[in-house]
N, C-alpha and C positions, 0 to 999 in steps of 0.2 A: 162807839167807834170800835171798841174791841170786839163787839158782837159781829159787826159788819166784816171785820178783818177775819174772824174765825169762819164766817160763812163763805168768804172768798177762798180761803184755804181749803175748806171742805169741797167746794165746787171744783177747784183745780185738781184735788186728789181724786175726785170721782171721774173727772175728765181723763186724767192719766190712767186710772184703773180701766175705764172703758176702752181707751186706746190700746193699752197693753193686752186686754182681753181680745180685742179685734185682731191684733197682730198674732196672738197665740192661735186663734181660730184659723187665721189664714195660713200660718205655718203648718198646722195640723192637716188642713185641707191639701196643701201642696205635698206634704209627706204621704198622705193617704193615696193621692193620685200616683205618686212615684212608686209606691209599693204595689199598687194595682197594675201599673204598666210592667213592673218587674215580674210580677206573678204571671201575667199573660205571656210575657216573653219566655219565662222559665218553662211554662207548660207547652208552649208551641215550638220551642227551640229544638231542632234536631241536630244534636252534636255530631261532629265527625269523630272517628276513632281509628286507631291504628293498631293492628294485631300483627306482630312480626313473626314470620315463619322461621323454622330452623333450617334455613337455606341461605346461601350467599345472596345478598341483595344487589341486583344490577339495574333495577328499574325503580321508579318512584311508586310506592304503594299508596293508593287512595281508597278510603272507606268513608261512606256517608250513609247513615241509616241502614237500609237493607241492600245497598248497592256497594259493589267493590269492583275495582278495575282488574284488568287481566294479570297485572303483576302480583296482586294479592292472591289470585286463584292459582297461578303457576307456582308461586313460591310455596304455598301450602300443599299443592299437589306433589311437589318434590319432597317436602318434609314427610307427608303421609306415606309416600312410596318407600322412602328410606326406613320408615318405621315398620311398615307391613312387610317389606322385602327382606328385612334382617331379623329373623326370629329363631329362637331355639327354645328348648324346654325351660331354660332359665329366665327368659323374659316374655314368654308368650302371654301370661296373664296381664302384664303391664301393657303390652301391645293391644290386647283385647279391650282393656279399660279405656285406653286413650282413643282407640278407633270408635268404639261405641259412644263415648262421650262427645265426639265430634260429629256424630251421625244424627240425621233427623229421626224422629220416632218411627216413621215408616221404614226407613232403611234398617234400623235396629231390629225391627220385627222380622224383616226379610233375612237378615244374616245371623241372627242369634244362634239358631240351631246349627248352621254351617260352621260358625266359628267354634262352637263346642266340639263338633266332630273333628275339626282340624287340630284343636288342642289335644284331643285324645290320641290322634295319630302321631303328633310331634312328641308327646310324652312317651308313648309306647315304643316308638322307634328311635328315640333320641336324635331326631332329625334336626339339622341346622340349615338355615337358608340365608344366603347372602345375595344382595341385589346391588349391582354396580350401574349407576345412572349413566345413560348415554345422551339422551336428548328429550326435548319436550315440545309439544305443539298445542296451541289453544285455538279453537274455532269459535268466534264470537257469535255466529248464527246458531250453532247447536249448543253453545255455552258449555262445551266439553273440553277438558284438558286431558291430553294423552302424555304419559310419561313412559319411556321404554329404556331398556338396557339389558344387561346380562344377569340372569338369575342362576345361581349355583346352589344345588342341594347336596348336602353331605350326610350320609348315613354311616355309622361305624362299620368298619370292615368292608366297605364298598367304595368303588371309584366315584368321585364327584360327578354329578350330572349337571351339564350346562345347557341353557336355552336362552334365546332371546325372549324377553317377556315384556308385556305391556299392561299398564294400569290405566283405566279410564275413570274420570271423575266429573261430576258436576258439583261445584262447590259454591255455596251461597255464603251469606254472612248474617249473623244475629248478635246484636250487642257488641259489635266489633270483632267477634270471634268467628272462625270458619265453621260452616255446617255442610257436611257431605250429604247431598240428597240422592246421588246416584253413584254407584261404584261397580266396576267390572274389571276382571283381569283374565288374561289369556296368553298363550304362547304366540310368538311371532311379533312382527311390526304392527303398528296401529292400523286398525280398520277405520279410517276417518270418513268413509262414505256411508252414511246412515241409510239403511234400507227402509226404515219406518219413521214417519214423522209423528211424534206423540201429540195427543190433543192438549190443548191448553189446560184442561181440567186435570189430566193425569200428571202433568209436570208443569206446575205454574211458572217455574223459572224460564220456560221456553216461551218467549214473547212471540207475538204475531209476526213481527219483523224477522225474527230468527226462523220461524216456520216458512215464511216466504223465501228467505235465503236458501233454505234447504231445497225447496221446490225449484228455484232458479238454478241451483247447482246440479240438478238432475236426479235428486232423490224422488222415489215414488211415494206419493202421499197415501199412507195407509195408517189409519188410526190404531193405536194400541188397544187391545182388549181391556175392558174395564173389569 
């Protein structure tokens, strides 16, 4: 009788062990599937990011992947204009570092020599430049931001020189941070009518819709030289 009782107990123990093993395997399977789904979600998820410019915020800034709305571009255009437009021999190296850090590799190559020349002039003549912001305009078809205002240049022992001045930008986004792919500055008010429509290869940020908008607004379609 004792033998039968022991056998019954052993059978129950084995049954419980098998049941516990099956439950453990099932839990491990569910956990593995959950981890797999999480990994897929992690690698395919494109997070949004917000990079705040050094300018008063009057619009909602939206950034997702390599896309940013006009508020992001205008805000950073104002910040860059205030940075570039207010230079002296005391801060010119800092301005250079911040501008080049925010530029695309191609733009850095284009402006490296010019910036070094400007630094030499500023240091030699102890020049100071001050920019007073007046207004801003963004064209979604050209993906260009214009910032303009009054630029004052002061040289020791000379009267200050004042001019209306415009900065042009094409600002993209990389990892939530602004990237300047196009920059131009000149005296006077903005020249918002573009005479040339760039190719998609030369400026990838200019979409086909933007190019069509340029043609519809009267710009002459002339590809940029490669």
